[in-house]
C-alpha positions as CSV (number, residue, x, y, z in Angstrom):
1,X,0.0,0.0,0.0
2,X,1.2,3.5,-0.8
3,X,-0.3,6.3,1.4
4,X,-0.8,9.7,-0.1
5,X,2.0,12.2,0.5
6,X,-0.3,14.9,2.1
7,X,-1.9,14.3,5.5
8,X,-5.6,13.5,5.2
9,X,-6.7,16.4,7.3
10,X,-4.4,18.9,5.6
11,X,-5.9,17.9,2.3
12,X,-9.4,18.2,3.7
13,X,-8.7,21.7,5.1
14,X,-7.3,22.8,1.8
15,X,-10.1,21.5,-0.4
16,X,-12.8,22.9,1.9
17,X,-11.1,26.3,1.9
18,X,-11.1,26.3,-1.9
19,X,-14.8,25.5,-2.0
20,X,-15.8,28.2,0.6
21,X,-13.7,30.8,-1.3
22,X,-16.5,30.6,-4.0
23,X,-19.1,31.8,-1.5
24,X,-20.2,35.5,-1.3
25,X,-17.8,37.4,1.0
26,X,-20.6,38.7,3.2
27,X,-21.9,35.2,3.7
28,X,-18.5,33.9,4.8
29,X,-18.1,36.9,7.1
30,X,-21.5,36.3,8.7
31,X,-20.5,32.8,9.7
32,X,-17.0,33.8,10.9
33,X,-18.4,36.5,13.1
34,X,-21.0,34.1,14.6
35,X,-18.1,31.7,15.5
36,X,-15.9,34.4,16.9
37,X,-18.7,35.6,19.2
38,X,-18.7,32.3,20.9
39,X,-15.1,32.4,22.0
40,X,-14.8,32.5,25.8
41,X,-12.3,34.6,27.9
42,X,-10.1,31.6,28.3
43,X,-9.7,31.3,24.5
44,X,-11.8,28.2,24.1
45,X,-15.2,27.6,22.6
46,X,-18.2,25.8,24.3
47,X,-21.0,23.7,23.0
48,X,-24.6,24.9,23.4
49,X,-24.0,25.3,27.1
50,X,-21.2,24.9,29.7
51,X,-17.6,25.9,29.7
52,X,-14.9,25.8,27.0
53,X,-14.3,22.4,25.6
54,X,-11.6,20.9,23.5
55,X,-14.1,19.1,21.3
56,X,-16.0,22.2,20.4
57,X,-12.9,24.4,20.3
58,X,-11.6,22.0,17.6
59,X,-14.7,22.6,15.5
60,X,-14.5,26.4,15.9
61,X,-10.9,26.4,14.8
62,X,-11.6,24.1,11.8
63,X,-14.4,26.4,10.7
64,X,-12.3,29.6,11.0
65,X,-9.5,27.9,9.2
66,X,-11.5,26.9,6.2
67,X,-13.0,30.4,6.1
68,X,-9.6,31.9,6.1
69,X,-10.2,33.6,9.4
70,X,-8.0,31.8,11.9
71,X,-5.5,34.6,12.7
72,X,-5.1,37.6,14.9
73,X,-6.5,37.9,18.5
74,X,-8.9,34.9,18.1
75,X,-5.9,32.6,17.2
76,X,-3.8,34.1,20.0
77,X,-6.5,33.4,22.6
78,X,-7.1,29.9,21.2
79,X,-3.4,29.2,21.5
80,X,-3.5,29.9,25.2
81,X,-6.5,27.6,25.7
82,X,-4.8,24.7,23.9
83,X,-1.6,25.3,25.8
84,X,-3.6,25.0,29.1
85,X,-4.8,21.6,28.0
86,X,-1.5,20.1,26.9
87,X,-1.1,17.9,30.0
88,X,-4.5,16.3,30.2
89,X,-6.7,15.7,27.1
90,X,-9.0,13.0,28.5
91,X,-10.2,11.0,25.5
92,X,-8.9,10.1,22.1
93,X,-11.5,12.6,20.7
94,X,-10.1,15.3,22.9
95,X,-6.6,14.4,21.9
96,X,-7.5,14.6,18.2
97,X,-9.1,18.0,18.9
98,X,-5.9,19.2,20.5
99,X,-3.6,17.9,17.9
100,X,-5.7,19.1,15.0
101,X,-6.2,22.5,16.6
102,X,-2.4,22.8,17.1
103,X,-1.9,21.9,13.4
104,X,-4.4,24.5,12.3
105,X,-2.9,27.3,14.4
106,X,0.5,26.5,13.1
107,X,-0.7,26.3,9.4
108,X,-3.0,29.3,9.5
109,X,-1.4,31.6,12.0
110,X,2.2,30.4,12.5
111,X,1.5,29.7,16.2
112,X,3.3,26.7,17.8
113,X,1.7,25.3,20.9
114,X,4.4,22.7,21.3
115,X,7.0,25.5,21.9
116,X,6.0,25.3,25.6
117,X,5.2,21.6,25.7
118,X,7.1,19.3,28.1
119,X,9.8,17.0,26.7
120,X,8.5,13.7,25.5
121,X,4.9,14.8,25.0
122,X,4.6,13.6,21.4
123,X,6.0,10.2,22.4
124,X,3.6,10.0,25.3
125,X,0.6,10.6,23.1
126,X,1.8,8.0,20.6
127,X,2.0,5.6,23.5
128,X,-1.6,6.4,24.4
129,X,-2.6,5.4,20.9
130,X,-0.6,2.2,20.9
131,X,-2.4,1.2,24.2
132,X,-5.7,1.2,22.3
133,X,-4.5,-1.3,19.6
134,X,-6.4,-4.6,19.7
135,X,-5.4,-8.1,18.3
136,X,-7.7,-7.6,15.3
137,X,-5.5,-4.8,14.1
138,X,-7.8,-1.9,14.9
139,X,-8.0,0.5,17.8
140,X,-10.6,0.6,20.6
141,X,-12.5,3.7,21.8
142,X,-10.7,3.7,25.2
143,X,-8.4,1.6,27.4
144,X,-11.2,-0.6,28.7
145,X,-12.7,-1.3,25.2
146,X,-12.4,-4.9,24.2
147,X,-13.6,-4.4,20.5
148,X,-11.9,-2.2,17.9
149,X,-13.9,0.7,16.6
150,X,-14.0,1.8,12.9
151,X,-14.3,5.5,13.8
152,X,-11.6,5.4,16.5
153,X,-9.2,3.5,14.3
154,X,-9.6,6.4,11.8
155,X,-9.0,8.9,14.5
156,X,-5.8,7.3,15.7
157,X,-4.5,7.2,12.1
158,X,-5.1,10.9,11.4
159,X,-3.6,11.8,14.8
160,X,-0.5,9.8,13.9
161,X,-0.3,11.6,10.6
162,X,-0.5,15.0,12.2
163,X,2.2,14.0,14.7
164,X,4.4,12.9,11.8
165,X,4.5,9.4,13.3
166,X,4.4,6.2,11.2
167,X,1.2,4.2,11.1
168,X,2.2,0.8,12.5
169,X,1.3,-2.4,10.6
170,X,-0.9,-0.8,8.0
171,X,-1.8,-4.1,6.4
172,X,-3.4,-5.3,9.7
173,X,-5.3,-2.1,10.0
174,X,-6.6,-2.4,6.5
175,X,-7.7,-6.0,7.1
176,X,-9.6,-4.9,10.2
177,X,-11.4,-2.2,8.3
178,X,-12.4,-4.5,5.5
179,X,-13.7,-7.0,8.1
180,X,-16.1,-4.2,9.1
181,X,-17.9,-4.3,5.7
182,X,-21.6,-5.0,6.1
183,X,-23.8,-7.1,3.9
184,X,-25.4,-4.8,1.3
185,X,-22.6,-2.2,1.5
186,X,-21.3,0.3,4.0
187,X,-19.3,-0.4,7.2
188,X,-20.1,-1.2,10.8
189,X,-18.8,0.8,13.7
190,X,-18.1,-2.3,15.8
191,X,-18.1,-5.9,14.7
192,X,-21.1,-6.7,16.8
193,X,-23.1,-3.9,15.2
194,X,-26.2,-4.9,13.2
195,X,-26.4,-2.0,10.7
196,X,-24.0,-0.1,8.6
197,X,-23.9,3.7,9.0
198,X,-23.0,6.7,7.0
199,X,-20.5,8.0,9.5
200,X,-18.5,4.7,10.1
201,X,-18.5,4.2,6.4
202,X,-17.0,7.6,5.9
203,X,-14.4,6.8,8.6
204,X,-13.5,3.4,7.0
205,X,-13.2,4.9,3.5
206,X,-11.0,7.8,4.8
207,X,-8.8,5.3,6.6
208,X,-8.5,3.0,3.6
209,X,-7.6,6.0,1.5
210,X,-4.8,7.0,3.8
211,X,-3.5,3.4,3.6
212,X,-3.9,3.3,-0.2
213,X,-6.2,0.4,0.3
214,X,-9.4,1.4,-1.6
215,X,-10.4,-1.2,-4.3
216,X,-13.0,-1.0,-7.1
217,X,-15.4,-3.4,-5.3
218,X,-15.3,-1.4,-2.1
219,X,-15.7,1.9,-4.0
220,X,-18.7,0.6,-5.9
221,X,-20.4,-0.9,-2.8
222,X,-19.8,2.3,-0.9
223,X,-21.3,4.5,-3.6
224,X,-24.4,2.4,-3.8
225,X,-24.8,2.3,0.0
226,X,-24.4,6.1,0.4
227,X,-26.7,6.9,-2.5
228,X,-29.3,4.9,-0.5
229,X,-28.8,7.1,2.5
230,X,-30.1,10.2,0.7
231,X,-33.6,11.2,1.8
232,X,-36.3,13.0,-0.2
233,X,-35.1,16.4,1.2
234,X,-31.6,15.8,-0.3
235,X,-29.9,15.3,3.0
236,X,-28.2,12.0,4.2
237,X,-29.4,10.0,7.1
238,X,-27.2,8.2,9.6
239,X,-28.4,4.7,8.9
240,X,-31.4,2.9,7.3
241,X,-33.4,3.0,10.5
242,X,-33.2,6.7,10.9
243,X,-36.1,8.5,9.2
244,X,-34.5,12.0,9.0
245,X,-31.5,13.7,7.5
246,X,-28.8,15.5,9.5
247,X,-25.8,17.7,8.6
248,X,-23.1,15.4,10.1
249,X,-24.2,12.5,7.9
250,X,-24.7,14.9,4.9
251,X,-21.1,16.2,5.2
252,X,-19.5,12.8,5.7
253,X,-21.7,11.3,2.9
254,X,-20.8,14.0,0.4
255,X,-17.0,13.9,1.2
256,X,-17.0,10.1,0.9
257,X,-18.9,10.1,-2.4
258,X,-16.1,12.3,-3.7
259,X,-13.5,9.9,-2.3
260,X,-15.1,7.0,-4.2
261,X,-15.7,9.0,-7.4
262,X,-19.5,8.8,-7.2
263,X,-20.8,12.2,-6.4
264,X,-22.7,12.3,-9.7
265,X,-25.1,9.6,-8.2
266,X,-27.0,12.2,-6.1
267,X,-29.0,15.3,-6.9
268,X,-26.5,17.9,-5.7
269,X,-29.0,20.8,-6.0
270,X,-31.4,19.0,-3.7
271,X,-28.6,18.4,-1.2
272,X,-27.6,22.1,-1.4
273,X,-31.1,23.2,-0.6
274,X,-31.2,20.9,2.4
275,X,-27.9,22.3,3.7
276,X,-29.0,25.9,3.2
277,X,-32.3,25.3,4.9
278,X,-30.3,24.8,8.1
279,X,-28.2,28.0,7.8
280,X,-29.0,30.6,10.3
281,X,-29.7,34.2,9.1
282,X,-27.2,35.5,11.7
283,X,-24.6,32.7,11.0
284,X,-24.2,29.2,12.2
285,X,-26.0,26.0,11.2
286,X,-28.5,23.7,12.9
287,X,-28.1,20.0,13.0
288,X,-31.4,19.0,11.3
289,X,-35.0,20.1,10.8
290,X,-35.9,19.2,14.4
291,X,-33.2,21.4,15.8
292,X,-33.9,25.1,16.7
293,X,-30.4,26.3,17.7
294,X,-27.1,26.5,15.7
295,X,-23.9,25.2,17.3
296,X,-20.3,25.3,16.4
297,X,-20.0,21.6,15.6
298,X,-22.8,21.6,13.0
299,X,-21.6,24.9,11.7
300,X,-18.5,23.1,10.6
301,X,-20.5,20.4,8.9
302,X,-22.7,23.0,7.2
303,X,-19.7,25.0,5.9
304,X,-18.0,21.7,4.9
305,X,-21.1,20.6,2.9
306,X,-21.4,24.0,1.2
307,X,-17.6,23.9,0.4
308,X,-17.9,20.4,-1.2
309,X,-21.0,21.4,-3.3
310,X,-19.6,24.7,-4.4
311,X,-16.2,23.3,-5.2
312,X,-17.9,20.9,-7.6
């Protein structure tokens, strides 16, 4: 297998930036202003309630980066927040948010959070990832997890890429991911799962793409599966039991259809209308039709979806 030369998330950021550059300037500014208004005094960003959080800060920084607005005071304050969390990201998702946020601040604003990091921090984080490896070749959600997770295997891989660390035993990881294929297409999140989902399928395809392990049969099955996840409103649902579309599934579904070369299988105008129906007049995006409040996570998915559709 021959992995791509550019890190997966670096490529994602670049391609989304190119797509959003085609939006009207006032529209981009509206969303950037909405995100900036959410920054707390400590430099972090919260979810819909509560204190600053690594997870939501990560989404705010991603959104500002793809909008070309991650610089100046907002970046300086975010740097201080990430530095304050260097010693104790609690979960693999928090650790990804920290590592990805650090990458974005360095790429967009020339700020290096590792300048004040203790010696051996990178190696300690890599050791955390290795502790999650399971005999089947994948990675578990946490130290107590017995089963490997498709999504968390993908997270470990992209964290290792961002840390410039080699991905160990890539053939075993690819074998695990392929073992997660579900009958009828798509991928399971855990082996005991009963139903393939849009989001674990996106994670599996992203991971296989990093490994250079996508094959024509997998591409074709994935394209057919994801086309079946599109609802009448143009959005994607999370799995075949879910009766409504959401922005997370729509973004991951769109991005994955591009990865497998099958974006032409859906009505992109319908999908664009779905995404735009969740766009707030003052900025931000809601998660779905049932939602009444935008948040920073779904704002990234909304911006990402618009970027994909406009880039096409």
